[in-house]
TORVEX-109071 format. One record per residue (C-alpha): x, y, z. Coordinates in steps of 0.05 Angstrom, whole numbers, plus 5000, padded with zeros to 4 digits. Example, Ala and Ser with C-alpha at 12.3 -4.5 7.8 and 13.67 -1.06 7.14 Angstrom:
! TORVEX-109071
     x     y     z
  5246  4910  5156
  5273  4979  5143
END
This chain:
! TORVEX-109071
     x     y     z
  3447  4747  8770
  3392  4798  8768
  3340  4743  8772
  3358  4737  8846
  3330  4806  8859
  3264  4792  8824
  3224  4750  8871
  3152  4744  8894
  3124  4759  8963
  3064  4731  8998
  3023  4790  8976
  3044  4788  8904
  3050  4714  8887
  3035  4705  8813
  2975  4664  8792
  2972  4654  8717
  2900  4632  8712
  2876  4703  8699
  2805  4701  8672
  2804  4626  8683
  2807  4638  8759
  2741  4675  8756
  2709  4621  8714
  2732  4567  8762
  2706  4606  8822
  2639  4614  8789
  2636  4540  8772
  2651  4521  8843
  2597  4567  8869
  2548  4535  8821
  2569  4465  8841
  2596  4449  8772
  2654  4399  8766
  2716  4433  8738
  2769  4396  8698
  2842  4404  8714
  2877  4456  8672
  2937  4437  8629
  2992  4490  8630
  3044  4504  8577
  3115  4520  8599
  3113  4579  8648
  3152  4645  8647
  3163  4660  8721
  3175  4734  8704
  3225  4737  8761
  3180  4707  8814
  3209  4654  8861
  3143  4617  8868
  3088  4610  8817
  3029  4571  8845
  2981  4562  8787
  2947  4503  8821
  2931  4544  8883
  2956  4492  8933
  3003  4533  8976
  2954  4584  9004
  2980  4614  9069
  3044  4572  9067
  3076  4615  9012
  3118  4656  9061
  3147  4593  9093
  3165  4566  9025
  3201  4630  9007
  3238  4630  9073
  3266  4561  9057
  3287  4586  8988
  3321  4646  9021
  3359  4600  9067
  3386  4562  9008
  3409  4626  8974
  3442  4655  9036
  3480  4591  9047
  3501  4575  8975
  3489  4637  8933
  3445  4593  8887
  3371  4603  8874
  3313  4554  8874
  3249  4571  8836
  3184  4533  8842
  3125  4528  8794
  3063  4487  8810
  3011  4471  8756
  2955  4420  8747
  2987  4384  8687
  3048  4393  8644
  3026  4411  8573
  3058  4438  8509
  3123  4399  8513
  3137  4326  8494
  3163  4308  8563
  3162  4334  8634
  3236  4346  8630
  3227  4387  8567
  3171  4426  8601
  3215  4443  8660
  3275  4460  8617
  3234  4505  8572
  3204  4540  8633
  3274  4552  8659
  3297  4578  8591
  3240  4627  8580
  3246  4651  8652
  3320  4668  8641
  3347  4621  8695
  3422  4614  8697
  3472  4558  8710
  3469  4568  8786
  3393  4567  8786
  3347  4507  8796
  3273  4501  8779
  3227  4451  8814
  3164  4439  8772
  3105  4401  8803
  3043  4376  8766
  2989  4365  8819
  2939  4324  8780
  2991  4285  8741
  3026  4269  8807
  3093  4285  8775
  3152  4328  8794
  3210  4351  8750
  3273  4390  8770
  3312  4430  8719
  3380  4445  8750
  3435  4489  8722
  3504  4459  8710
  3536  4502  8764
  3483  4492  8818
  3521  4472  8882
  3493  4401  8890
  3516  4336  8859
  3469  4290  8821
  3468  4243  8881
  3449  4300  8928
  3394  4323  8881
  3367  4252  8879
  3370  4245  8954
  3334  4311  8964
  3278  4287  8919
  3273  4216  8946
  3282  4230  9020
  3252  4299  9029
  3205  4318  8972
  3168  4255  8950
  3144  4231  9019
  3109  4297  9031
  3080  4304  8961
  3049  4235  8966
  3008  4261  9024
  2991  4326  8988
  3035  4365  9036
  3058  4412  8981
  3091  4466  9021
  3124  4417  9069
  3153  4378  9011
  3182  4440  8977
  3211  4466  9043
  3242  4398  9059
  3271  4396  8988
  3301  4465  8994
  3329  4451  9064
  3360  4386  9039
  3396  4425  8984
  3417  4477  9035
  3449  4423  9078
  3482  4392  9017
  3513  4459  8999
  3548  4464  9065
  3503  4495  9117
  3437  4495  9151
  3424  4567  9170
  3426  4636  9140
  3488  4680  9146
  3452  4739  9114
  3437  4771  9182
  3510  4778  9204
  3517  4848  9231
  3564  4896  9196
  3612  4927  9246
  3648  4990  9222
  3723  4975  9224
  3785  5007  9194
  3819  4959  9146
  3888  4957  9116
  3900  4934  9044
  3895  4860  9063
  3827  4867  9096
  3787  4898  9039
  3765  4832  9011
  3730  4810  9075
  3696  4878  9082
  3670  4873  9011
  3643  4803  9022
  3602  4819  9083
  3577  4886  9057
  3556  4854  8992
  3520  4797  9028
  3485  4848  9072
  3460  4886  9012
  3434  4822  8980
  3396  4807  9043
  3366  4876  9047
  3346  4886  8975
  3301  4831  8947
  3262  4864  8891
  3189  4846  8893
  3167  4809  8831
  3102  4822  8795
  3093  4889  8829
  3037  4902  8780
  2996  4852  8820
  3003  4892  8884
  2950  4941  8908
  2969  5014  8907
  2979  5014  8982
  3025  4953  8978
  3063  4984  8920
  3072  5048  8961
  3104  5008  9017
  3149  4971  8968
  3173  5036  8936
  3187  5068  9003
  3225  5006  9028
  3267  5002  8965
  3285  5076  8970
  3310  5068  9041
  3349  5005  9022
  3383  5037  8962
  3399  5100  9001
  3435  5057  9052
  3469  5017  8996
  3496  5082  8966
  3530  5099  9032
  3559  5030  9037
  3583  5031  8965
  3616  5099  8976
  3656  5067  9032
  3672  5007  8988
  3698  5053  8934
  3743  5088  8984
  3773  5021  9005
  3784  5001  8932
  3816  5067  8912
  3862  5065  8973
  3886  4996  8953
  3887  4997  8877
  3886  5070  8858
  3836  5112  8819
  3848  5085  8748
  3826  5013  8760
  3766  5037  8800
  3740  5087  8749
  3684  5040  8728
  3663  5033  8801
  3659  5109  8811
  3620  5118  8746
  3569  5065  8768
  3563  5097  8836
  3551  5166  8805
  3497  5137  8760
  3464  5101  8817
  3463  5165  8859
  3428  5201  8802
  3375  5146  8796
  3361  5146  8871
  3358  5223  8872
  3307  5221  8816
  3267  5169  8855
  3267  5213  8917
  3243  5272  8875
  3184  5231  8849
  3170  5209  8921
  3167  5281  8944
  3120  5300  8887
  3073  5244  8908
  3071  5273  8978
  3055  5345  8957
  2988  5379  8968
  2961  5363  8898
  2928  5294  8900
  2942  5247  8842
  2894  5197  8812
  2906  5125  8831
  2932  5111  8761
  2982  5169  8765
  3005  5147  8834
  3016  5075  8811
  3056  5100  8751
  3100  5143  8796
  3111  5086  8846
  3130  5038  8791
  3179  5090  8766
  3210  5092  8835
  3217  5017  8840
  3247  5012  8770
  3298  5067  8786
  3317  5031  8850
  3325  4965  8813
  3369  4997  8761
  3412  5031  8814
  3419  4965  8851
  3441  4929  8787
  3494  4983  8775
  3523  4973  8845
  3520  4897  8842
  3554  4895  8774
  3619  4920  8806
  3624  4862  8854
  3649  4808  8807
  3702  4852  8776
  3728  4873  8844
  3728  4801  8868
  3769  4781  8808
  3821  4834  8823
  3821  4816  8897
  3831  4742  8879
  3892  4760  8838
  3924  4797  8896
  3906  4743  8946
  3950  4693  8909
  3993  4738  8867
  4050  4688  8851
  4001  4636  8825
  3962  4687  8785
  4026  4713  8754
  4049  4643  8736
  3981  4626  8706
  3981  4689  8664
  4050  4673  8639
  4027  4604  8619
  3966  4633  8585
  4012  4680  8547
  4048  4620  8515
  3982  4589  8494
  3958  4655  8466
  4020  4661  8423
  4005  4592  8393
  3933  4611  8380
  3957  4674  8345
  4003  4634  8299
  3945  4588  8281
  3899  4646  8267
  3949  4679  8221
  3953  4616  8179
  3877  4609  8178
  3868  4682  8155
  3919  4672  8100
  3880  4610  8076
  3813  4645  8080
  3835  4705  8040
  3857  4659  7984
  3792  4619  7982
  3739  4672  7995
  3724  4743  7976
  3747  4803  8015
  3676  4817  8039
  3670  4746  8065
  3731  4751  8110
  3729  4826  8127
  3711  4813  8200
  3776  4776  8214
  3827  4802  8165
  3856  4851  8216
  3853  4802  8274
  3925  4778  8271
  3953  4849  8273
  3907  4867  8331
  3923  4803  8368
  3998  4817  8361
  3987  4885  8394
  3948  4853  8450
  4004  4803  8460
  4054  4860  8465
  4009  4894  8516
  4005  4830  8557
  4081  4824  8556
  4088  4895  8581
  4038  4885  8637
  4069  4819  8658
  4138  4850  8660
  4112  4908  8703
  4076  4859  8748
  4140  4820  8760
  4179  4883  8777
  4126  4908  8825
  4118  4841  8858
  4192  4840  8872
  4187  4910  8901
  4132  4889  8948
  4078  4930  8912
  4026  4875  8912
  3965  4918  8896
  3998  4951  8836
  4024  4884  8813
  3954  4855  8818
  3927  4910  8771
  3982  4893  8721
  3967  4818  8724
  3892  4830  8716
  3906  4875  8656
  3948  4820  8625
  3894  4769  8639
  3843  4812  8603
  3889  4826  8544
  3902  4751  8536
  3828  4735  8542
  3813  4785  8487
  3868  4756  8444
  3841  4686  8454
  3770  4708  8436
  3794  4744  8374
  3833  4685  8348
  3776  4637  8364
  3731  4681  8321
  3778  4668  8262
  3770  4593  8268
  3695  4601  8278
  3688  4640  8214
  3728  4587  8176
  3679  4534  8200
  3619  4578  8184
  3642  4590  8113
  3650  4516  8101
  3581  4500  8130
  3550  4556  8089
  3579  4526  8025
  3540  4462  8039
  3477  4498  8061
  3474  4540  7997
  3459  4478  7957
  3401  4456  8002
  3373  4526  8004
  3377  4532  7929
  3337  4467  7921
  3285  4494  7970
  3279  4558  7930
  3271  4521  7864
  3214  4482  7895
  3181  4547  7914
  3188  4574  7843
  3158  4509  7816
  3100  4515  7865
  3087  4586  7843
  3079  4562  7771
  3015  4526  7788
  2982  4585  7823
  2943  4644  7794
  2990  4700  7773
  2995  4764  7812
  3044  4823  7809
  3071  4809  7879
  3080  4735  7866
  3113  4749  7800
  3161  4797  7834
  3179  4746  7887
  3192  4693  7834
  3236  4741  7794
  3276  4758  7857
  3285  4684  7872
  3309  4669  7802
  3358  4727  7805
  3386  4702  7871
  3396  4633  7842
  3432  4660  7781
  3479  4705  7820
  3505  4660  7875
  3575  4681  7894
  3612  4618  7914
  3668  4661  7944
  3621  4691  7995
  3576  4633  8015
  3550  4665  8078
  3524  4726  8041
  3496  4681  7986
  3460  4638  8036
  3430  4698  8071
  3404  4725  8005
  3374  4658  7985
  3340  4653  8053
  3313  4724  8046
  3283  4714  7977
  3256  4646  7997
  3222  4678  8056
  3189  4731  8011
  3168  4678  7961
  3137  4637  8017
  3099  4698  8040
  3067  4704  7971
  3053  4630  7967
  3023  4628  8037
  2953  4646  8017
  2949  4590  7966
  2978  4535  8010
  2941  4493  8059
  2959  4507  8131
  2992  4439  8140
  3037  4452  8080
  3056  4521  8105
  3076  4492  8172
  3116  4436  8139
  3152  4487  8095
  3168  4531  8154
  3193  4472  8195
  3238  4451  8138
  3267  4521  8130
  3270  4537  8204
  3330  4495  8222
  3373  4526  8167
  3349  4597  8182
  3360  4588  8257
  3429  4558  8244
  3447  4617  8199
  3419  4666  8250
  3458  4635  8307
  3521  4632  8266
  3515  4705  8247
  3497  4725  8318
  3558  4688  8344
  3602  4720  8291
  3575  4789  8308
  3582  4776  8383
  3654  4753  8376
  3670  4813  8331
  3639  4863  8380
  3675  4830  8439
  3740  4829  8401
  3734  4903  8383
  3692  4929  8439
  3732  4992  8451
  3712  5017  8382
  3641  4990  8375
  3584  5038  8390
  3513  5031  8415
  3480  5021  8347
  3515  4955  8333
  3505  4931  8405
  3430  4947  8406
  3419  4911  8340
  3458  4851  8365
  3417  4849  8429
  3352  4850  8390
  3378  4795  8344
  3392  4752  8405
  3322  4766  8431
  3290  4746  8364
  3332  4682  8362
  3305  4664  8430
  3233  4678  8407
  3245  4632  8347
  3274  4577  8389
  3218  4579  8441
  3161  4581  8391
  3187  4532  8339
  3141  4475  8362
  3078  4515  8372
  3085  4565  8315
  3138  4546  8264
  3115  4600  8216
  3122  4654  8268
  3187  4623  8292
  3214  4626  8221
  3197  4700  8217
  3232  4713  8283
  3293  4673  8260
  3296  4714  8196
  3292  4779  8236
  3348  4753  8280
  3390  4738  8219
  3378  4807  8189
  3392  4844  8253
  3456  4805  8266
  3480  4823  8196
  3465  4896  8208
  3499  4893  8276
  3562  4864  8245
  3563  4915  8189
  3554  4973  8238
  3609  4945  8283
  3657  4939  8225
  3643  5012  8206
  3657  5033  8278
  3723  4996  8278
  3744  5024  8211
  3732  5094  8239
  3773  5079  8301
  3830  5050  8259
  3835  5112  8215
  3905  5141  8209
  3888  5199  8255
  3872  5149  8310
  3940  5115  8309
  3979  5168  8347
  4014  5136  8405
  4019  5068  8372
  4017  4999  8403
  4091  4989  8412
  4126  4956  8468
  4140  5022  8504
  4087  5054  8547
  4022  5014  8549
  3984  5078  8565
  3991  5110  8496
  3940  5150  8456
  3895  5135  8397
  3876  5063  8387
  3922  5045  8444
  3877  5085  8490
  3817  5047  8462
  3850  4982  8484
  3883  5002  8548
  3827  5048  8570
  3781  4989  8566
  3827  4945  8605
  3854  4992  8659
  3796  5041  8665
  3744  4989  8672
  3774  4934  8714
  3719  4945  8764
  3665  4951  8711
  3656  4879  8692
  3724  4864  8662
  3739  4922  8615
  3697  4972  8578
  3735  4976  8513
  3792  4950  8471
  3800  4901  8415
  3790  4837  8454
  3743  4785  8483
  3698  4784  8542
  3625  4804  8544
  3576  4838  8590
  3535  4791  8632
  3462  4785  8613
  3410  4814  8659
  3381  4749  8684
  3422  4699  8721
  3453  4666  8662
  3528  4656  8661
  3534  4671  8588
  3486  4680  8591
  3454  4684  8563
  3425  4708  8603
  3427  4662  8540
  3370  4615  8545
  3376  4542  8530
  3332  4496  8488
  3298  4441  8526
  3296  4366  8522
  3295  4305  8567
  3256  4244  8591
  3192  4244  8630
  3187  4180  8671
  3232  4165  8730
  3303  4184  8712
  3371  4188  8743
  3398  4258  8755
  3440  4260  8691
  3455  4317  8644
  3404  4329  8589
  3416  4354  8519
  3393  4423  8542
  3454  4427  8587
  3412  4425  8650
  3407  4369  8701
  3351  4337  8740
  3317  4271  8754
  3242  4274  8763
  3186  4225  8762
  3120  4209  8795
  3101  4212  8868
END
């Protein structure tokens, strides 16, 4: 999502060569032949176009215009990276997929990678990108390749983008449609939102790599962004009025909060702008710092305003086809009841097989899920009554509340089944990790003694002798931790190849444990988000970041990747522990006033924690609290995303446009 706002301009196009550019220029001046440079997978850092081969020149603006046309027509983004040769990945497809992953591209984003000297191209296309495999193949075969064969780099990319634009249903931009002030009734608010939102997207492309701009260019960028965001605030104020008139103040509370925060950010940016224009001159460094602050504040304000659009669209979609939405929610209610029954049986089995600590994250799930089911029943009953009375907007709020309660219930019960699978897998992994640790102890016996090595061996032996079979996840985590410490002490005595082999052998298990614990913590936070505070969330976010570091560096630096995976595992465990403490505090007896019963769904105590998250935040991304599912969308355009980033794989020679194991699509080949 946010990746759409981070794009390059003709004055700030990124060139990764850095110091190499100077060396190449000097070589050319001296008449020295320069070899083509191989490039590892590239982080676009938000730029639309990264031309490391330097072949676009003055055609960059035309390429970006074609990319803009595609977005305005389809809402999907195309990114382009041009290098001399693909390097650092086993295949071109893997190279493109890894570049897409480390750049944070989402399921509606596509990356076109071109290796000039290798004469090879490779798309990496998200699963939700609005073009079929056949259309992608046609765009490459009919539009891209003929131009690339003649070294017409810009023309080929433009033809490729325009072919995808045509495939997505149009050939021209709709982003310049004028916005005419009109007075709308309840039924017209959706159309107003659509065109206003599209206008803001057209007006506010955030310049990528602003650090590369001169101070004068950065000054212009900051001033332009301030004007755009000031206009967007006025537009959003009108949008909020429409929303409140239709749906009331409670469902739009999240929208108003975001608008207030955005106003504060823009006001602060204007203050900094005024200080720059006072009589006391600043140094160039001080001015750049202030201008970057302005751009960052505008970006943050824009993200706050944009974040409301999806939630509002979801509510509008419910009202647009209220009978179908009500019927679907009623059907989902029946499925949720079955999931609840299965979760209750699973929790009962887990509590008999494992320790209380091992199942603490799900032991209360059935009771919480029953309360969510009661809440959904109340909301569905109210929706039916209001629909029959002709109160469509109020009924839509009730249906959306029921949808969110059922989604939270489904997420919570799924977490139970996930934990059951994780515990079984951990039982098996404990044996392999124990063998690995014993090998480390044996290796230490042949090395000179030292206090630190002796301590690591003692800790390893203690961990092996105290394995708790009733809590295999905790046992596995301890074994991994002591094994990591033992490896650190053995590292100086091992040859580099052995260290790498050891790290590679341990990395898969550590990454699997980290991902499992991250997923468990994520599901727990989502299922109890009304009670979970910032400490648990921040630790979970850092755990996810460390897991991505480990995944992206596993081939080039398995030792460093293993360290990152261990950090991810540790942080996820701390996040889960912190979240459980928060929930226990929220579930204290003093917090139960008002109950969860089938009466009013707007009660106090924990009921407020649930309902406040559902009703008060309907326009804040799908609920800001409660004991249920859902999650905030990552910053970059991932749909779950991850921003979650995907591992990469795929073939390199000419391929059909089929799905790769990374989850992304794309053909690719030579030209």
